[in-house]
N, C-alpha and C positions, 0 to 999 in steps of 0.2 A: 503494499497499497506503501509504498515514499510516493513522493508526489503530491499527497492528496496534506492536505490544510484540515485539520479536527482543534476541536476547541473545545474538550470539556473540559464542564467542573461543574462541583456539589458544592451546595449553598446549605450552609451552617442555617440553625433556627437559635433565636434566641437561650431554648431549653438545652439545647446541645447538640439534641437530633437533628440527622441530618432530610434538609429539605428537595424535591425535583431535581434527578437530575435538570443540566441544562449541558446539548448540543449545540454547536454552530452548523448550520444544517446552510450547504448554499447553492441556488439555483442559474443556473449557464446558459448561454445562449453564444453561436459562433462568433467570430467580432476581427478574424484573423487567421493565418497560416504561420507556420515558424517557418529557419531557416533545416532547423532536422526532422520536416513533413510530421509535421506532429498541430495538433487544431489548436490556440488558445483561444477562452472561453471567458466573457465579459463576466461575471458574474454577483451577484446580490448574497448579503447575506444577512438570515435571519439568525437569532435565539430564542431557543422553543423549548420550553420545558416540557421533561417526558417523565408520565409517571413508573413509576418504585418497577407497578408492571410489567410494563415494557421490558426494564431495565433487565428483570427480572427471565423475563421468558427468552428476551436472549443470550442471559448470560446460560439457563438452562441451554441454550440449541447449540453454542459453544459461537457466537457469532454477535460482531460488536452493532451498535443500534446506529451507525453511520453507514455503517453496510448494506441491511435495511434497510434506512430509508431513502438512501441512493438506491438503491437495484428497483425500489417501488416509484418511485420520480423519472428515471431511467426508461420506465415501462411504462410509465402511463404517460411521456411525454413524445414514444419513441424513440428513447438515443439509442443510437450506434455507434460501438464505441469499433469500428474496421483498426486490423492489423498494417492497409494501405495505407490511414491516418491514424494515426491513435492520441487518444483526449488524454489528456495531461490530469481533469478534474474529477475523476475516479470515477461517470457516472456509466455506465453499458449496463443495455436492457440482455435482463435474462433472457431471453426466446420470447418466439412469437407467440408459444399462449399465453404466454404470462405478460405481455403486453394486451393482448384481446381480455384476461381478467383484468388487470388495472381498468382496463377504461371503462367493462363494465361494472365494477365497485365506481367506478368515480360519476358512469351515467342512473347506476342506480341511486346511488344518494342521491344525484338531483343535482350537484354539481350544476349541471350544466343552465338546469334552470333561474339561479337566483338569482339574476341577474334580470330577467323578465319580469 
């Protein structure tokens, strides 16, 4: 996972108990090609509070929250990571079935219709 920006913190409540984990998530869009034939992307950074249940699920499955979120974002947005033009931001679809299921989820929740 070299080359992937990651910033995970744990906030502490005044009682000393850990609060919700946060992770910096990146949303990317293509902007230029570098000399090494890799795509550089303009990114938008958000801070997202992740509930303990999500962290525990990821830990139980031996995967980081960052990998899960990047994979879902890539599947939903149809982001491909081609060998001839690799991405440096860590986003890559997990496959055609996963892209279809992510889009099905997005539509079933109704996100495309919220602005109407």
